[in-house]
C-alpha positions in Angstrom: 35.0 -5.3 0.3 31.7 -6.1 2.1 31.8 -9.9 1.3 28.3 -11.1 2.1 26.8 -7.9 0.6 28.9 -8.2 -2.6 28.1 -11.9 -3.0 24.4 -11.2 -2.7 24.7 -8.4 -5.2 26.7 -10.5 -7.7 24.1 -13.3 -7.5 21.4 -10.7 -8.2 23.4 -9.2 -11.1 21.8 -10.4 -14.4 25.1 -10.2 -16.2 26.7 -12.8 -14.0 25.9 -16.3 -15.4 24.3 -18.6 -12.9 26.8 -21.4 -13.5 29.6 -19.0 -12.4 27.9 -18.7 -9.0 27.6 -22.4 -8.5 31.1 -22.7 -7.0 30.4 -19.8 -4.6 27.3 -21.6 -3.4 29.4 -24.4 -1.9 31.2 -22.0 0.5 28.7 -19.2 1.0 25.3 -20.5 0.0 23.1 -18.1 1.9 24.0 -14.7 0.5 24.3 -16.2 -3.0 20.8 -17.7 -2.7 19.4 -14.5 -1.4 20.7 -12.6 -4.5 19.5 -15.3 -6.9 16.1 -15.2 -5.4 16.0 -11.4 -6.0 16.6 -11.7 -9.7 13.8 -10.4 -12.0 14.2 -13.5 -14.2 15.3 -16.8 -12.6 15.0 -20.0 -14.6 12.7 -22.6 -13.1 15.7 -25.1 -13.1 17.6 -22.7 -10.8 14.6 -22.2 -8.6 14.3 -26.0 -8.3 18.0 -26.3 -7.5 17.7 -23.8 -4.7 14.5 -25.4 -3.4 16.4 -28.7 -3.0 19.3 -27.3 -1.1 20.2 -28.8 2.2 20.3 -25.4 4.0 16.9 -24.2 5.2 18.1 -20.6 4.7 18.6 -21.2 1.0 15.2 -22.8 0.7 13.7 -20.0 2.8 15.3 -17.4 0.4 13.8 -18.9 -2.7 10.5 -19.5 -0.9 10.3 -15.8 -0.3 10.6 -15.0 -4.0 7.8 -13.0 -5.6 8.0 -14.8 -9.0 8.4 -18.3 -7.6 7.2 -21.1 -9.8 3.8 -22.3 -8.5 4.8 -26.0 -8.4 8.0 -25.3 -6.5 6.1 -22.9 -4.2 3.6 -25.7 -3.4 6.4 -28.1 -2.6 8.2 -25.6 -0.3 4.9 -24.9 1.4 5.2 -28.6 2.6 8.9 -28.2 3.4 10.2 -30.2 6.5 11.4 -26.9 8.1 8.6 -24.6 9.5 10.6 -21.5 8.7 10.6 -22.3 5.0 6.9 -23.0 5.0 6.3 -19.7 6.8 8.4 -17.8 4.2 6.2 -19.2 1.4 2.9 -18.7 3.2 3.7 -15.1 4.3 5.0 -13.9 1.0 2.7 -11.1 -0.4 1.9 -10.7 -4.1 1.8 -14.4 -4.9 0.7 -15.2 -8.4 -1.4 -17.3 -8.6 -2.5 -17.0 -5.0 -2.4 -20.1 -2.8 -5.8 -21.9 -3.3 -8.2 -22.2 -0.4 -7.8 -26.0 -0.6 -4.1 -25.8 -0.3 -4.3 -23.3 2.6 -6.8 -25.5 4.4 -4.5 -28.5 4.0 -1.3 -26.7 5.1 -2.4 -24.7 8.1 -2.7 -27.6 10.6 0.7 -28.9 9.5 2.3 -25.5 10.1 0.6 -25.0 13.4 1.6 -28.5 14.7 5.2 -28.2 13.8 6.1 -24.9 15.5 9.0 -25.4 18.0 8.7 -24.3 21.6 11.6 -21.8 21.2 10.2 -20.2 18.0 10.6 -16.4 17.5 6.9 -15.9 16.7 3.7 -16.7 18.7 0.7 -18.5 17.2 -1.3 -15.3 17.1 1.6 -13.4 15.4 1.9 -16.3 12.9 -1.7 -16.0 11.8 -1.5 -12.2 11.7 1.4 -12.6 9.2 -0.6 -15.0 7.2 -3.6 -12.7 7.0 -1.5 -9.6 6.3 0.0 -11.4 3.3 -3.5 -12.1 1.9 -6.6 -10.9 3.7 -8.8 -13.3 1.7 -7.4 -16.0 3.9 -9.5 -14.9 6.8 -12.9 -16.3 5.6 -11.0 -19.6 4.6 -9.6 -19.8 8.1 -13.0 -19.0 9.6 -14.4 -22.1 8.0 -11.5 -24.5 8.6 -12.5 -27.9 9.9 -9.9 -27.6 12.7 -11.4 -25.5 15.6 -8.0 -24.4 16.7 -7.5 -22.6 13.4 -11.0 -21.2 13.3 -10.3 -19.6 16.7 -7.4 -17.5 15.2 -9.8 -16.0 12.6 -12.0 -14.4 15.2 -9.9 -11.3 16.0 -9.7 -10.5 12.2 -13.1 -11.6 10.9 -15.8 -9.1 10.1 -19.6 -9.0 9.7 -20.9 -12.3 8.4 -17.8 -14.3 9.2 -17.7 -13.1 12.8 -21.4 -13.8 13.3 -20.9 -17.2 11.7 -18.1 -17.9 14.2 -20.1 -16.7 17.2 -22.4 -19.7 16.7 -19.6 -22.2 16.2 -20.1 -25.7 17.7 -16.7 -25.4 19.4 -17.2 -23.4 22.6 -13.7 -21.9 22.4 -14.3 -20.6 18.9 -17.7 -19.2 19.8 -16.3 -17.6 22.9 -13.4 -16.0 20.9 -15.8 -14.7 18.3 -18.2 -13.3 20.9 -15.3 -11.6 22.7 -14.2 -10.1 19.3 -17.7 -8.8 18.6 -17.9 -7.3 22.1 -14.4 -5.7 21.7 -15.4 -4.2 18.3 -18.6 -2.8 19.8 -17.1 -1.8 23.2 -17.3 1.9 24.0 -13.9 3.5 24.6 -13.4 5.2 27.9 -10.7 7.7 28.9 -8.6 4.9 30.4 -8.5 3.2 27.0 -6.6 6.1 25.3 -2.8 5.7 25.4 -0.8 8.7 26.7 1.0 9.2 23.4 0.4 9.1 19.7 0.7 5.5 18.4 -1.3 3.0 16.4 -3.4 2.1 19.4 -4.1 5.8 20.1 -5.6 6.4 16.7 -7.4 3.1 16.7 -9.2 4.1 19.9 -10.3 7.4 18.5 -11.9 5.6 15.5 -13.9 3.3 17.8 -17.2 4.0 19.6 -16.4 6.8 22.1 -18.0 7.4 25.5 -19.2 10.9 26.1 -16.5 11.3 28.8 -13.7 10.4 26.4 -15.1 12.5 23.5 -15.5 15.5 25.9 -11.9 15.1 27.2 -10.4 15.0 23.7 -12.7 17.9 22.4 -11.6 20.1 25.3 -7.9 19.2 25.0 -5.2 21.0 23.0 -4.3 17.9 20.9 -5.6 19.3 17.7 -4.8 16.2 15.7 -6.9 14.1 18.1 -9.8 16.6 17.9 -9.7 16.5 14.1 -10.0 12.7 14.3 -13.1 12.6 16.6 -14.8 15.4 14.6 -15.9 12.7 12.0 -16.5 9.9 14.5 -20.3 9.1 14.2 -20.5 8.1 17.9 -19.7 11.6 19.2 -22.8 13.1 21.0 -24.8 16.0 19.4 -23.7 18.4 22.1 -20.0 17.8 21.4 -20.6 18.0 17.7 -22.2 21.4 18.2 -19.2 22.5 20.2 -16.8 21.2 17.6 -18.7 23.1 14.8 -17.4 26.3 16.5 -13.9 25.1 17.1 -11.1 27.5 16.2 -9.4 25.0 13.9 -10.9 25.0 10.4 -9.9 21.3 9.9 -12.0 20.4 12.9 -14.9 22.2 11.5 -14.3 20.6 8.1 -14.6 17.2 9.8 -17.9 18.3 11.3 -19.1 19.6 7.9 -18.8 16.1 6.4 -20.9 14.4 9.1 -24.2 12.8 8.0 -26.0 13.6 11.3 -26.0 17.4 11.2 -29.1 19.3 11.9 -30.5 21.8 9.3 -29.2 24.7 11.4 -25.7 23.1 11.5 -25.7 22.5 7.7 -26.6 26.2 7.3 -23.7 27.2 9.6 -21.1 25.1 7.7 -22.3 26.4 4.3 -21.7 29.9 5.6 -18.5 29.1 7.5 -15.8 31.8 7.2 -13.2 29.2 6.0 -13.4 28.3 2.3 -12.0 24.9 3.2 -15.0 24.2 5.4 -17.4 25.5 2.8 -15.7 23.2 0.2 -16.4 20.2 2.4 -20.0 21.4 3.0 -20.4 21.6 -0.8 -20.0 17.9 -1.0 -23.1 17.1 1.1 -26.0 15.3 -0.4 -28.6 17.1 1.7 -28.1 20.7 0.5 -31.1 22.7 -0.4 -31.3 24.3 -3.9 -30.7 27.7 -2.3 -27.6 26.4 -0.5 -26.3 24.8 -3.8 -26.9 28.1 -5.6 -25.0 30.1 -2.9 -22.0 27.7 -3.0 -22.0 27.7 -6.8 -21.5 31.5 -6.5 -18.9 31.3 -3.8 -16.0 33.7 -4.2 -13.6 30.8 -3.6 -12.8 28.7 -6.7 -12.3 25.5 -4.7 -15.8 25.8 -3.2 -17.3 26.4 -6.6 -15.4 23.4 -8.0 -16.5 21.2 -5.0 -20.2 22.0 -5.5 -20.0 21.5 -9.2 -18.4 18.1 -8.6 -20.9 16.8 -6.1 -24.3 18.5 -6.7 -26.9 17.5 -9.2 -26.2 13.8 -9.0 -29.0 11.2 -9.2 -29.3 8.5 -6.6 -28.1 5.9 -9.1 -25.0 8.1 -9.8 -24.3 8.5 -6.1 -24.5 4.7 -5.6 -22.0 4.1 -8.4 -19.6 6.7 -7.0 -19.9 5.2 -3.5 -19.0 1.7 -4.9 -22.5 0.3 -4.1 -23.2 -0.3 -7.8 -21.1 -1.2 -10.8 -20.0 1.2 -13.5 -20.7 -0.2 -17.0 -18.5 0.5 -20.0 -21.3 2.4 -21.7 -21.9 4.6 -18.7 -18.1 5.2 -18.3 -17.9 6.4 -21.9 -20.8 8.9 -21.2 -19.3 10.0 -17.9 -15.8 10.6 -19.6 -17.4 13.6 -21.3 -19.5 14.8 -18.4 -19.1 18.4 -17.1 -18.9 17.0 -13.5 -15.3 16.1 -12.7 -16.4 13.4 -10.2 -18.1 11.5 -13.0 -15.0 11.9 -15.2 -12.8 10.8 -12.4 -14.8 7.6 -11.9 -14.9 7.0 -15.7 -11.1 7.3 -15.8 -10.9 4.2 -13.5 -12.6 2.0 -16.0 -10.0 -0.3 -17.7 -12.1 -0.8 -20.8 -12.0 2.8 -22.2 -10.9 3.0 -25.8 -7.7 4.9 -26.8 -9.6 8.0 -28.0 -11.3 8.4 -24.7 -7.9 7.8 -22.9 -6.4 10.6 -25.0 -9.2 13.0 -24.0 -8.9 12.2 -20.3 -5.1 12.5 -20.4 -5.6 16.2 -21.2 -8.4 16.7 -18.6 -8.1 20.0 -16.8 -8.8 18.3 -13.4 -5.8 16.8 -11.7 -7.9 14.1 -9.9 -9.2 12.9 -13.3 -5.7 12.7 -14.8 -4.4 10.9 -11.7 -7.2 8.4 -11.7 -6.5 7.5 -15.4 -2.7 7.2 -14.6 -3.3 4.9 -11.7 -6.0 2.7 -13.2 -5.8 2.5 -16.9 -3.2 0.1 -18.5 -2.8 2.3 -21.6 -2.2 5.6 -19.8 0.6 7.3 -21.7 4.1 7.6 -20.3 4.0 11.4 -20.2 0.9 11.3 -18.0 2.5 8.7 -15.7 5.5 11.0 -15.3 3.4 14.1 -14.7 1.3 12.4 -12.1 4.3 11.1 -10.3 6.0 14.5 -10.3 2.8 16.1 -9.0 2.6 13.5 -6.2 5.6 11.2 -5.7 3.7 9.1 -3.1 2.4 7.1 -6.1 5.6 5.2 -6.5 3.9 2.3 -8.2 3.8 4.4 -11.3 7.6 3.9 -11.6 7.2 0.2 -12.3 4.7 0.7 -15.2 6.1 -0.4 -18.5 5.1 2.9 -20.1 6.8 5.1 -17.6 9.5 7.2 -19.4 13.1 6.0 -19.2 14.8 9.0 -20.9 14.7 12.8 -20.5 14.6 12.4 -16.7 18.0 14.1 -15.9 16.2 17.5 -15.7 14.9 16.5 -12.3 18.3 16.2 -10.7 17.8 19.4 -8.6 14.1 18.9 -7.8 13.4 19.7 -4.1 11.5 16.4 -3.6 14.1 13.6 -3.3 11.6 11.0 -4.7 11.4 13.1 -7.8 15.1 13.7 -7.8 15.6 10.0 -8.0 14.2 10.0 -11.5 17.4 11.6 -12.8 19.3 8.5 -11.7 16.9 6.3 -13.7 17.5 8.2 -17.0 18.9 5.7 -19.5 20.9 8.6 -21.1 22.1 10.2 -17.8 25.5 11.8 -17.8 27.9 9.7 -15.8 29.2 12.7 -13.9 25.6 13.6 -12.9 25.2 10.0 -11.6 28.4 10.3 -9.6 27.1 13.5 -8.0 23.9 11.8 -7.0 25.8 9.2 -5.0 26.3 11.8 -2.3 22.6 12.9 -2.3 21.4 13.3 1.3 18.4 11.1 0.6 19.0 7.3 0.3 16.5 6.6 -2.4 18.5 8.9 -4.8 21.8 7.2 -3.8 20.3 3.8 -4.3 19.0 4.5 -7.8 22.3 6.1 -8.8 24.2 3.0 -7.6 21.9 0.9 -9.7 22.4 2.9 -12.9 24.4 1.0 -15.6 25.7 4.4 -16.8 27.6 5.0 -13.5 31.4 5.1 -14.2 33.1 1.7 -13.8 35.6 3.0 -11.2 32.7 4.4 -9.1 30.8 1.1 -9.2 34.0 -0.8 -8.1 34.6 1.8 -5.3 31.1 1.2 -4.0 31.8 -2.4 -3.2 33.4 -1.1 0.0 30.4 1.1 0.8 28.4 -0.4 3.7 25.2 1.1 2.4 25.5 0.5 -1.3 27.7 -2.5 -1.8 24.8 -4.9 -2.7 23.5 -2.4 -5.3 27.0 -1.9 -6.8 27.6 -5.6 -7.1 24.2 -6.0 -8.7 25.0 -3.3 -11.3 25.0 -4.9 -14.7 27.9 -2.7 -15.8 30.2 -4.0 -13.1 33.4 -5.8 -14.3 32.4 -8.9 -12.2 35.2 -11.3 -13.2 37.9 -9.9 -10.9 35.4 -9.6 -8.1 34.4 -13.3 -8.5 38.1 -14.2 -8.6 38.7 -12.5 -5.3 36.3 -15.0 -3.6 38.1 -18.1 -5.0 
């Protein structure tokens, strides 16, 4: 039996009473606390008990809980141990978010109490804080402590960065000026890493020198060429060369550029690849003759693209670009518009009535249906399921209350493992089917099968010895937990 893993799973198991775990906390507090902190529902009294524990690891575990009581969270944010404070401050999805006043008060305390042998640098600490909540950057940029304002400079943008560049503290102003210079610095060939990595792609999205752009454009790294095709700093001569590149995705990137000449627009409109013509059809500078030609294109995708982008007013384009707000009244009109772009934007409005939701649910355009599923709280379960099966990257749909919980076993043989996992979530799944899913080659399927309360009891018990699934088996509400608890006493 994987003892720590099983203890953590038992503590997370909603069928195990919290008082039963109290005895285990005396001998093995840390895995038990980690499991309790992972429960969907955890009484405030238990949160308070964990927050007052002598072990910083226990307090750290509850401090990292998503649904932590706000009062307890604020207390742990002032914990004597910096690691507990860091867990609280770096937790994402905090509700309600830590106030600007509280953050302003806590940051100097956290910074001053970091030990010399810490595992994280000051810069990494602030990167973690900002990643948890990017709205903290402007708060940090206006902090009364200049040491803290300095850490905002590498992450601040636009007004905040200009504000910091005139800071009365020379160190802050210098950091902001250096950050501005780095953002605006033209990338040279020496700046590009030798292999694909985060820094490699970051460089290609920055301002490019003619030498670097020419080197990439002439190389055989097609992915890199595709990236610079849309970079607005690429010189006209290189853009012209890329417009004749053999790869249609490169030419598609060129077709989306705002700086094309009239002759280049004519060329992309007549490109031999329908994918390039479809991108060209989304341009705002097409002539009536070019729109007419694209509307009669032999390729359906091109015709759909021009139908979805042409004939829009300046006001409509501003709304679609996010520069203007979409009112409920306009959303209701757009929901019935022939242009799928307008219907897609309307589907994102949370104030649509149920009748309009029903109409958009049956929309023939997949992007409209997907927008409704992702944005509207009353999107029906059948639509949520359909959109997830069509594109399983939208895993957030699985957590929606209306997502179906039955009739999912039919996906057990689906080629996409992220769709196959739905079978394990079926509340009526056959126990034998769930047993077979435990050997699925993809871990996400095995994980959901191990979590299913319909998994046979003997299989749940056997999984307690599985190094990969022991925590999930111990957290399964159908586990006969009493003999397992007894084994630890």
